[in-house]
C-alpha positions in Angstrom: -0.1 0.1 -0.7 1.4 3.0 -1.4 0.8 6.1 1.0 0.9 9.9 0.2 0.3 13.5 1.7 0.1 15.7 -2.0 -0.3 19.9 -1.1 -3.7 21.5 -3.6 -3.0 24.8 -3.4 -5.0 25.4 -6.3 -7.8 23.8 -3.9 -7.0 25.1 -1.1 -6.4 21.5 0.6 -4.2 18.2 1.1 -5.3 15.1 0.6 -4.1 11.5 1.7 -4.0 9.5 -1.2 -4.0 5.4 -1.2 -1.6 3.9 -4.2 -2.8 7.3 -5.8 -6.6 7.3 -5.3 -7.8 9.4 -2.7 -9.3 8.0 0.4 -8.9 11.7 2.7 -8.5 15.6 3.0 -8.1 18.2 4.9 -9.6 21.9 3.9 -7.8 24.8 4.9 -7.3 29.1 4.9 -4.4 30.8 4.2 -2.3 33.8 4.9 0.5 34.6 5.0 0.9 34.1 9.1 -1.2 31.0 9.4 -2.9 28.7 8.2 -6.5 27.7 9.2 -8.0 23.9 9.2 -11.7 24.0 8.9 -12.2 20.2 7.5 -10.6 16.9 7.2 -12.0 13.8 6.2 -11.3 10.8 5.3 -13.3 8.6 2.9 -15.2 6.1 4.9 -13.6 2.8 2.6 -10.7 4.4 4.2 -11.2 4.6 8.1 -8.8 2.9 10.7 -6.4 2.7 8.3 -4.4 5.9 10.4 -4.8 7.7 7.1 -6.4 10.5 8.6 -3.1 11.4 10.7 -0.8 10.3 8.9 -2.5 13.5 6.7 -3.0 15.6 9.4 0.9 15.0 9.9 2.0 16.1 5.9 -0.1 19.1 5.9 1.5 20.3 9.1 4.7 19.9 8.8 3.8 22.0 5.1 2.7 24.2 7.2 6.0 23.8 9.5 8.5 24.4 6.7 6.3 27.3 5.2 6.8 28.9 9.0 3.3 29.7 9.4 1.0 28.2 12.3 -1.8 27.0 12.4 -5.2 27.6 13.8 -7.1 24.5 13.9 -10.6 24.8 13.7 -11.0 21.7 12.5 -11.9 19.3 15.9 -10.7 16.5 14.1 -6.7 18.9 13.5 -7.5 20.6 16.8 -8.0 17.0 19.0 -5.1 15.0 16.8 -3.0 17.8 18.2 -3.4 17.9 21.6 -2.7 14.2 21.4 0.6 14.3 19.9 2.5 17.5 21.7 5.4 17.6 18.9 3.2 19.9 16.8 1.7 22.4 19.2 4.0 24.5 18.6 2.5 25.7 16.4 -0.5 25.9 17.3 -1.2 30.5 17.1 -4.6 31.8 19.4 -7.3 32.7 17.5 -8.8 36.4 16.8 -12.1 35.6 18.4 -10.4 35.0 22.0 -10.9 31.6 22.0 -7.2 29.0 23.2 -7.1 26.8 19.6 -5.5 23.3 21.2 
């Protein structure tokens, strides 16, 4: 099974692909300073394979390399970051006054 994470900036999303087939995606909105993740979804066909975590790891590693911070409005991503302290340094404060993460 070949798993890859692909960034599609023209669609404002990252995709996780299994053997070339899109298995899930994470949508975002980006500024020069922050990437706001709004929704993450893995197809039912691919659930339970750890692909959501691989997708988020790939997306967050890419955002880190860009020098931007992360605001996870997506509940799945927010929970995943809470369980992975190695990514908590990417979190930025929610401009609505709510703590991110």
